[in-house]
matplotlib code that plots the C-alpha trace (Angstrom):
import matplotlib.pyplot as plt

x = [138.6, 137.6, 140.6, 138.5, 136.4, 132.7, 131.2, 129.8, 133.3, 135.0, 132.3, 133.1, 136.9, 136.4, 134.2, 136.5, 139.3, 137.3, 137.9, 135.4, 134.1, 133.5, 131.7, 129.4, 128.8, 128.0, 125.5, 123.7, 123.3, 122.1, 119.5, 118.3, 117.9, 116.1, 113.9, 112.9, 112.0, 115.0, 115.9, 119.4, 120.5, 122.2, 121.6, 120.2, 123.1, 125.8, 124.0, 124.0, 127.7, 128.6, 127.0, 128.6, 132.0, 131.2, 130.1, 133.3, 135.5, 133.6, 132.4, 128.9, 126.9, 124.0, 120.8, 118.6, 115.8, 113.0, 109.3, 109.7, 112.9, 111.0, 108.0, 110.3, 112.6, 111.1, 112.0, 115.7, 117.1, 115.1, 116.1, 118.6, 120.7, 119.9, 118.0, 114.3, 114.7, 116.8, 114.5, 115.5, 113.4, 111.8, 113.7, 112.7, 114.9, 115.8, 114.9, 111.4, 110.8, 110.3, 107.5, 105.8, 105.8, 104.5, 101.7, 100.7, 101.0, 99.4, 96.7, 95.9, 96.4, 97.2, 95.8, 96.9, 100.5, 100.8, 99.7, 102.1, 105.1, 104.5, 104.0, 106.8, 109.2, 108.2, 108.9, 112.3, 113.3, 112.2, 114.2, 111.2, 112.1, 109.4, 106.6, 107.9, 107.9, 104.4, 103.1, 104.9, 103.3, 99.9, 100.4, 101.9, 98.7, 96.5, 98.8, 98.6, 94.8, 94.7, 97.4, 95.8, 92.5, 94.1, 95.9, 92.7, 91.0, 93.8, 93.4, 89.8, 91.1, 94.0, 92.7, 92.6, 96.1, 97.5, 95.8, 97.3, 100.8, 100.6, 99.7, 102.8, 104.9, 107.4, 107.6, 106.8, 105.2, 102.4, 104.9, 107.0, 103.8, 102.8, 106.3, 106.1, 102.8, 104.1, 107.1, 105.1, 102.4, 105.2, 107.2, 106.4, 107.3, 110.4, 111.6, 111.1, 113.3, 115.8, 116.1, 116.8, 119.5, 123.1, 123.7, 126.6, 127.8, 131.4, 131.1, 128.1, 129.5, 129.0, 126.9, 126.1, 124.8, 122.7, 121.2, 120.3, 118.8, 116.6, 115.1, 114.4, 112.9, 110.4, 109.4, 108.7, 106.1, 104.6, 105.1, 105.9, 104.7, 107.7, 110.4, 112.1, 112.3, 113.5, 116.4, 117.2, 117.2, 119.8, 121.8, 121.7, 123.6, 126.4, 129.8, 129.9, 126.4, 127.2, 127.4, 123.6, 124.0, 125.3, 121.8, 120.6, 123.3, 122.7, 119.0, 119.4, 122.3, 123.9, 125.7, 123.7, 121.9, 118.8, 118.4, 118.8, 116.3, 113.8, 113.9, 112.3, 115.9, 116.6, 115.6, 118.7, 120.9, 118.7, 119.0, 122.8, 123.1, 120.9, 123.0, 126.2, 124.6, 124.0, 127.6, 128.8, 126.4, 128.0, 131.5, 130.4, 129.1, 132.3, 134.6, 132.7, 132.6, 136.4, 136.3, 137.9, 140.9, 138.6, 136.7, 139.2, 136.8, 133.9, 136.1, 137.0, 133.3, 132.5, 135.4, 134.5, 130.8, 131.7, 134.1, 131.7, 129.1, 131.3, 133.1, 130.2, 127.5, 127.8, 126.6, 127.2, 126.7, 123.5, 121.6, 120.1, 122.1, 125.4, 124.7, 123.9, 127.2, 129.2, 127.7, 128.6, 132.2, 132.5, 131.0, 133.5, 136.5, 135.4, 134.9, 138.4, 140.4, 140.7, 141.6, 144.3, 145.7, 145.9, 148.2, 151.6, 150.9, 149.9, 153.2, 155.3, 153.6, 154.6, 158.1, 159.2, 162.7, 162.3, 165.0, 165.3, 163.8, 160.4, 160.4, 158.9, 161.2, 160.1, 157.4, 156.6, 154.4, 150.8, 150.2, 146.7, 147.9, 150.6, 148.3, 145.6, 148.4, 149.8, 146.3, 145.7, 148.8, 147.4, 144.1, 145.8, 147.7, 144.5, 143.0, 146.1, 144.9, 141.4, 142.5, 141.8, 138.2, 137.5, 139.1, 141.8, 145.0, 146.5, 145.9, 147.0, 150.1, 151.0, 150.3, 152.0, 155.1, 155.4, 155.2, 157.9, 160.2, 159.6, 160.3, 163.4, 165.0, 163.8, 164.6, 168.4, 167.6, 165.5, 168.4, 170.9, 168.7, 168.3, 172.1, 172.7, 169.7, 170.0, 168.1, 165.3, 164.4, 165.6, 162.2, 160.5, 163.2, 163.0, 159.2, 159.6, 162.0, 159.7, 156.8, 159.0, 159.9, 156.1, 155.3, 158.3, 157.0, 153.8, 155.4, 158.7, 158.2, 159.3, 163.0, 163.5, 161.7, 164.1, 167.2, 165.9, 165.2, 168.7, 170.2, 168.2, 169.4, 172.9, 172.4, 170.8, 173.5, 176.2, 174.5, 174.4, 178.1, 179.1, 177.0, 178.7, 182.2, 181.3]
y = [191.8, 189.2, 187.9, 186.9, 189.3, 188.8, 188.6, 192.1, 193.3, 191.7, 193.3, 196.7, 196.2, 195.3, 198.2, 200.6, 199.6, 200.6, 204.0, 206.6, 206.6, 202.9, 203.2, 206.0, 203.8, 200.7, 202.7, 204.2, 200.8, 199.1, 201.9, 201.8, 198.0, 198.0, 200.9, 198.8, 195.9, 193.7, 190.8, 191.7, 189.2, 191.0, 194.4, 196.2, 195.0, 196.2, 199.5, 199.8, 198.9, 201.3, 204.2, 203.4, 203.4, 206.8, 208.2, 206.9, 208.4, 211.7, 211.4, 212.8, 210.8, 211.4, 209.2, 208.4, 207.9, 205.5, 206.0, 204.9, 207.0, 210.0, 209.3, 209.4, 212.1, 214.8, 212.6, 212.3, 214.8, 212.9, 209.5, 207.7, 204.5, 202.8, 199.7, 200.0, 199.7, 202.7, 205.8, 209.2, 212.2, 213.3, 210.7, 207.5, 204.5, 203.8, 200.1, 201.2, 202.7, 199.4, 198.4, 201.7, 201.6, 198.1, 199.0, 202.0, 200.1, 196.8, 198.0, 201.7, 202.4, 199.2, 200.2, 203.9, 202.8, 200.6, 203.4, 205.9, 203.5, 202.8, 206.5, 207.8, 205.1, 206.0, 209.8, 209.0, 206.8, 209.6, 212.2, 214.1, 215.0, 217.7, 215.3, 212.7, 215.2, 216.3, 212.8, 212.1, 215.1, 214.1, 210.5, 211.9, 214.0, 211.0, 208.8, 211.4, 211.4, 207.5, 207.2, 210.0, 208.1, 204.8, 206.2, 208.0, 204.6, 203.0, 205.4, 204.2, 201.3, 199.0, 196.3, 198.6, 199.8, 196.4, 195.3, 198.3, 197.8, 194.2, 195.4, 197.7, 194.9, 195.9, 196.9, 200.6, 200.8, 203.2, 205.8, 205.6, 206.0, 209.1, 210.5, 209.9, 211.6, 214.5, 215.1, 214.7, 217.1, 219.7, 219.1, 222.5, 224.3, 222.3, 222.8, 226.6, 226.4, 224.4, 227.0, 229.6, 227.7, 227.5, 224.3, 223.4, 224.7, 224.2, 225.7, 226.9, 230.1, 233.8, 235.3, 232.1, 230.8, 233.8, 233.7, 230.1, 230.5, 233.4, 231.1, 228.6, 231.1, 231.9, 228.2, 228.0, 230.8, 230.0, 226.2, 224.7, 221.2, 221.1, 222.6, 219.2, 218.5, 222.2, 221.3, 218.1, 220.0, 222.2, 219.3, 217.7, 220.8, 220.8, 219.3, 218.4, 217.4, 217.7, 221.5, 221.7, 221.9, 225.5, 226.6, 225.3, 227.0, 230.2, 230.1, 229.4, 232.0, 229.4, 226.1, 224.9, 221.7, 222.6, 226.0, 224.4, 221.6, 224.3, 226.0, 224.6, 224.0, 221.4, 218.8, 219.7, 218.1, 214.9, 214.8, 215.0, 212.3, 210.0, 210.5, 209.9, 206.5, 205.6, 206.3, 204.1, 201.3, 201.8, 201.6, 198.3, 196.8, 197.7, 196.3, 193.1, 192.6, 193.3, 196.8, 198.2, 199.6, 201.5, 203.5, 206.3, 208.9, 207.4, 207.4, 211.2, 211.9, 210.2, 211.8, 215.3, 214.9, 213.5, 216.4, 219.0, 217.7, 217.8, 221.1, 223.2, 222.0, 221.5, 217.9, 216.8, 213.2, 213.9, 214.9, 212.3, 213.9, 213.4, 209.8, 209.0, 210.5, 208.8, 205.4, 205.9, 207.0, 203.9, 201.7, 203.1, 202.5, 198.9, 198.5, 199.8, 198.3, 194.8, 196.2, 198.4, 195.6, 193.1, 195.2, 194.5, 190.8, 190.7, 192.6, 190.2, 187.2, 188.3, 189.7, 187.0, 185.7, 182.0, 179.4, 178.1, 174.7, 176.5, 178.2, 176.4, 176.8, 179.7, 180.9, 184.5, 186.4, 186.6, 189.9, 190.2, 189.8, 192.4, 195.0, 194.4, 194.8, 197.9, 199.5, 198.4, 200.2, 203.4, 202.8, 202.5, 205.7, 207.4, 206.2, 207.9, 211.2, 210.6, 208.8, 211.6, 212.1, 208.4, 207.2, 205.3, 207.0, 204.2, 201.3, 203.2, 204.6, 201.1, 199.3, 201.9, 202.0, 198.2, 198.4, 201.1, 199.1, 195.9, 197.5, 199.4, 196.4, 193.7, 195.0, 194.4, 190.7, 190.6, 192.3, 189.8, 187.0, 188.3, 188.7, 184.9, 183.5, 180.5, 179.7, 178.1, 180.8, 184.0, 185.0, 184.6, 186.7, 189.4, 189.5, 190.0, 192.8, 194.4, 194.2, 195.8, 198.7, 199.2, 199.2, 201.4, 204.0, 204.1, 204.4, 206.3, 208.0, 207.6, 208.6, 205.8, 203.4, 204.4, 203.9, 200.5, 199.6, 200.6, 198.5, 195.6, 196.2, 196.1, 193.0, 191.2, 192.4, 191.1, 187.8, 187.5, 188.5, 185.8, 183.2, 184.1, 183.8, 180.5]
z = [132.1, 129.6, 127.6, 124.6, 122.7, 122.4, 118.8, 118.9, 120.2, 117.2, 114.9, 116.4, 116.0, 112.4, 111.7, 113.5, 111.0, 108.0, 106.3, 107.1, 103.5, 103.6, 106.8, 105.4, 102.2, 104.2, 106.6, 103.5, 101.7, 104.9, 105.5, 101.9, 102.0, 105.4, 104.0, 101.0, 103.3, 102.2, 104.5, 105.9, 108.5, 111.2, 109.4, 112.6, 114.6, 112.1, 111.9, 115.6, 115.9, 113.1, 114.8, 118.1, 116.3, 114.8, 118.2, 119.9, 117.2, 117.4, 113.7, 112.5, 110.2, 107.9, 108.0, 105.2, 107.7, 108.0, 109.1, 112.7, 113.2, 111.8, 114.2, 117.1, 115.9, 118.2, 121.2, 120.3, 122.9, 125.6, 124.6, 126.8, 126.1, 129.4, 130.5, 131.2, 135.0, 135.3, 135.5, 134.3, 134.9, 131.7, 129.5, 127.7, 127.3, 123.8, 124.4, 125.0, 121.6, 119.8, 122.2, 122.1, 118.3, 118.2, 120.6, 118.5, 115.1, 116.3, 118.8, 118.3, 114.6, 112.6, 109.2, 109.5, 110.6, 107.6, 105.3, 107.1, 106.7, 103.1, 102.1, 104.2, 102.8, 99.2, 100.0, 101.5, 98.6, 96.3, 98.4, 99.3, 102.8, 103.2, 102.3, 104.6, 107.5, 106.7, 106.8, 109.9, 111.7, 110.6, 111.9, 115.1, 115.7, 115.2, 117.5, 120.1, 120.4, 120.4, 123.1, 125.2, 125.1, 125.9, 128.9, 130.2, 130.1, 131.9, 134.7, 135.4, 137.5, 138.5, 136.1, 133.1, 133.9, 134.1, 131.0, 129.1, 130.5, 129.4, 125.8, 125.7, 127.1, 129.7, 133.4, 134.0, 130.6, 131.6, 133.0, 129.7, 127.6, 129.7, 129.2, 125.4, 125.3, 127.3, 124.9, 121.8, 122.9, 123.7, 120.4, 119.0, 122.3, 122.7, 119.0, 119.5, 122.6, 120.6, 117.9, 120.6, 122.3, 120.9, 118.9, 121.2, 124.5, 125.4, 128.8, 130.6, 132.2, 132.5, 129.7, 128.2, 131.6, 132.1, 128.5, 128.9, 132.3, 131.0, 128.4, 131.1, 133.5, 130.8, 130.6, 134.4, 134.0, 130.7, 130.3, 133.7, 132.5, 130.0, 132.3, 133.0, 129.2, 128.7, 131.1, 129.3, 126.0, 127.5, 128.7, 125.3, 123.9, 126.6, 126.0, 129.6, 130.6, 134.3, 133.9, 134.0, 137.8, 137.2, 136.3, 139.6, 141.6, 139.8, 140.3, 144.0, 144.2, 146.5, 146.4, 149.4, 148.7, 150.8, 149.0, 145.6, 146.5, 147.4, 144.0, 140.7, 139.5, 142.1, 139.6, 137.6, 140.3, 140.3, 136.4, 136.6, 139.5, 137.5, 134.3, 136.4, 137.5, 134.0, 133.0, 136.0, 134.7, 131.2, 132.7, 134.5, 131.3, 129.3, 131.9, 132.1, 128.4, 127.9, 126.8, 129.9, 128.0, 125.6, 128.2, 129.1, 127.6, 129.6, 132.7, 132.2, 131.9, 135.1, 136.8, 135.6, 136.6, 140.2, 140.6, 139.4, 141.8, 144.6, 144.1, 142.8, 145.2, 148.9, 148.9, 152.6, 153.4, 155.3, 152.2, 149.8, 147.0, 148.9, 149.8, 146.2, 145.0, 147.8, 146.9, 143.2, 144.0, 146.1, 143.3, 140.7, 143.0, 143.5, 139.7, 138.7, 141.5, 140.1, 136.7, 138.1, 140.4, 137.6, 135.3, 136.9, 136.9, 133.3, 132.3, 134.4, 132.8, 129.4, 130.1, 132.6, 131.6, 130.6, 130.3, 126.7, 127.5, 128.3, 124.8, 121.8, 118.8, 116.7, 119.0, 119.9, 122.3, 121.3, 119.7, 121.2, 124.6, 124.1, 122.6, 125.3, 128.1, 126.4, 126.3, 130.0, 131.0, 129.3, 131.0, 134.5, 133.6, 132.8, 136.2, 137.9, 136.5, 137.9, 141.1, 143.7, 142.6, 142.2, 145.5, 143.6, 144.8, 146.8, 144.4, 141.3, 142.9, 144.2, 140.8, 138.7, 141.0, 140.9, 137.1, 136.8, 139.1, 137.2, 133.8, 135.0, 136.7, 134.4, 131.0, 131.3, 131.7, 128.6, 126.6, 127.9, 127.1, 123.5, 123.3, 124.2, 122.3, 120.2, 117.0, 118.9, 121.4, 119.5, 118.0, 121.4, 123.2, 120.5, 120.8, 124.7, 124.1, 121.5, 124.0, 126.7, 124.4, 123.8, 127.5, 128.4, 125.9, 127.8, 131.2, 130.6, 127.4, 123.8, 124.4, 127.1, 124.7, 121.8, 123.9, 125.0, 121.4, 120.4, 123.1, 121.9, 118.4, 119.5, 121.5, 118.6, 116.2, 118.7, 118.8, 115.0, 114.7, 117.3, 115.4, 112.1, 113.6, 115.0]

ax = plt.figure().add_subplot(projection="3d")
ax.plot(x, y, z, "-o")
ax.set_aspect("equal")
plt.show()
C-alpha cells in the first residue's frame, strides 16, 4: 500500500471533509460555470471526485445537467465505470462516451451539434427542463440516423471499418458504436420497462422475483433484441447486483450450469461474472493507489457476489463459468495477502519500545501513520469476516493472532516506559500509548481500550508526581 497519497486522493480526502451542504453548493456552482462555458481549471476533476465521495457516502445529488449528459442520459443504466478493454455484455464504458460524442459532433453532425448544445444550455440555464428534453430527443433521432448510416457503410469492407474505427478513436470502437446505437434505438421500450420495474430492489426473492421475471419473459417474445439490456436494467435496480443470477436459476428451474446456459437467461450469469471481474479490477486499483483501507464496502460486494455464485449455481471447475470464478477468487486472495501480512509489522514499527537516546526531544508518532495503521487493522478485521469465501482464512488468522498477542503482551512495556519517561521522551511515549489505545479499541473493544487508557493516565500522573517531589 502506498504510504503517500496521490493528488487525487488528497483532493478526495479534502472533499470528503466538507459538509454535505458545501459539497452540494460546490457541485451546483461548478456545473453552472461549465454550462456557461467558463474556463475552470480542474473543474471536471473536482466534479468527478465530488460525485465519487457522494457515492461512497451513500448520498444522492441533483444535477443541473448539460447538453452532452442529457444526450447520453438514456444510456445511464448501461454505462459501466471500467476501462475500454474490459468488455461487458450490453454495456458501454463511461470512458468511451467522450469519443462517441466527439465523433458525432465533429464528423457526423458538426453544425447541428453546435446548435443543439447552445439551445439546450440556454434552456437549462432558464430552468426549462421540458424544452431541454424535447431538443435532446430531436437531436438523438437525427444522430441515430447518421450513426446507423455510418455503421452500415463500415460493414462494406475491412478498410471502411478501420477508417471509421480510427475516426471514433479507440480499440473496439465499432462494437461500442453498435451498442450505443442499439440502446438509443430501444430507449422508449427500455424506459417503459423501467417504469414497470420497482425503483429499488433490496432482495430479489419470492413474489418480487416472479414479477420481475414475468416482465422479462415478455421481452424475450416481443423484443428479443433488447433482452440483455432488459436484464441490465433490472441489475441496475438491485441492491446486490449479483442477485440477477436468481432470475437465471428460476428460468431454468435448476442450479445446474449446463441447464442454465441452455436457456435465454444464461447470459445473466455471464453479466454477473464480468461485473465481479470489474469489482476485482477496482479493488486492485484502490490497493495500488493507497486506498486499501477504504475499500471494505467494495470487498463486501466482491465477497457477496462470489458467495452467491458459488452457493446458488453449481459452478463446477470443469465449466467455463466455474473456471472464471476460481481464477478471480485466486486473484483476490493474492491481492489481499500482502496487505494483511503487512499489518502486524506496521503496528510493531509504531509501538516498538525505544531507548531514550533514539527519541528526539519533543517528537511524537506521525498522526498519518497512526491513522492509516488503525484503518488497516479495521481492513484486516473485515477480511477476517470474508476470509472463507476469498480463500484468506490462514493468512488472516495468523496475522490477527500475531497482532493480538503483540498488543496484549507489549502494552505493559509502553505503560512502564511512560511511567519512567523524562522531559525529552515523554511526548513520544505518550503518543505511542495513545496509538496503542486506538489499536486495542479495534482489536479488543472499547472497554479494553478504556482500561488501557486509564492505566496510562495513572502512569503519567505517577510520573508527574515523582517529578514534582524531585
